[in-house]
C-alpha positions as CSV (number, residue, x, y, z in Angstrom):
1,M,116.0,152.6,123.8
2,S,112.8,150.8,124.8
3,Q,112.3,147.1,126.2
4,K,111.1,145.6,123.0
5,L,114.5,146.7,121.5
6,T,116.0,144.7,123.8
7,A,113.9,141.7,123.9
8,Q,114.7,141.7,120.0
9,A,118.3,142.0,120.1
10,I,118.1,139.5,123.6
11,N,116.4,136.9,121.0
12,E,118.6,137.9,118.4
13,L,121.7,137.4,120.7
14,A,120.1,134.1,122.4
15,P,117.4,132.2,120.5
16,N,115.9,130.2,122.4
17,A,116.8,131.5,125.7
18,E,114.0,132.6,128.9
19,Y,114.0,135.4,130.0
20,T,112.2,138.3,131.0
21,I,112.0,142.5,131.5
22,I,110.7,144.8,134.1
23,D,111.8,147.7,134.3
24,G,114.1,147.5,132.4
25,V,116.4,144.8,134.7
26,I,116.4,141.4,132.0
27,D,115.8,138.4,134.5
28,W,117.4,135.8,133.5
29,Q,116.1,132.6,133.3
30,S,117.2,129.8,130.9
31,E,120.0,128.3,133.4
32,E,121.8,126.5,129.7
33,I,122.1,129.7,127.4
34,N,124.9,131.9,128.5
35,Q,123.3,135.7,128.8
36,P,124.5,137.8,126.4
37,S,126.9,141.2,128.3
38,N,124.6,144.2,128.8
39,E,127.9,145.5,126.0
40,A,126.6,142.5,122.9
41,I,122.8,143.7,124.1
42,E,124.2,147.0,123.5
43,A,125.5,146.9,120.2
44,K,123.0,144.5,118.7
45,K,120.1,147.2,119.7
46,L,122.3,149.3,117.2
47,Q,122.6,147.3,114.9
48,I,119.0,146.3,115.0
49,N,118.1,150.1,114.9
50,Y,120.2,151.4,112.2
51,K,118.9,148.7,109.7
52,N,114.9,149.6,110.8
53,N,115.9,153.4,110.6
54,R,117.5,153.1,107.1
55,Q,114.8,150.3,105.9
56,V,112.5,153.2,106.8
57,A,114.0,155.4,104.5
58,Y,114.6,154.1,101.7
59,A,112.0,154.4,98.9
60,S,110.1,151.6,97.7
61,I,111.7,148.7,95.6
62,Q,109.3,150.4,93.0
63,D,110.3,154.3,93.3
64,Q,113.1,153.5,93.3
65,L,113.3,151.5,90.0
66,D,110.9,153.6,88.3
67,M,113.9,156.8,90.1
68,Q,116.7,154.7,88.0
69,Y,114.8,154.8,84.6
70,W,114.2,158.9,84.7
71,D,118.2,159.2,85.8
72,N,118.9,157.1,82.9
73,V,116.8,159.2,80.3
74,N,117.0,162.1,82.1
75,G,121.3,161.3,82.4
76,T,119.9,162.8,86.6
77,T,121.7,161.0,90.0
78,T,118.1,161.1,91.8
79,W,118.7,157.9,93.0
80,K,121.9,157.4,93.3
81,D,121.8,160.2,95.9
82,H,118.6,158.8,97.4
83,I,121.0,155.6,98.7
84,A,124.1,158.2,99.9
85,K,121.2,160.4,101.2
86,V,120.1,157.5,103.3
87,K,123.5,156.1,103.9
88,S,125.1,159.2,105.3
89,D,121.7,159.7,107.1
90,N,121.6,156.1,108.8
91,P,125.5,154.9,109.1
92,K,126.8,152.1,110.6
93,P,127.5,152.0,114.6
């Protein structure tokens, strides 16, 4: 995963920390803030990635409401099927 994702993970785990990432190596510069472990950073990256993937895969709210309306009119399950597919294609880590 990218350095941008690593930075986002660190920022969520240690807000206001000072560090640099060069070629995937984290140079921690904050003495008062503990550096998150590599395991914590990797876990946070997986969580962020899964959220981003789901966000992109879901239809817009307007389209979801339209699916729900037509499901109600036609007795279909288009919306439920859409949500189930997004969740199964992008399981929680």
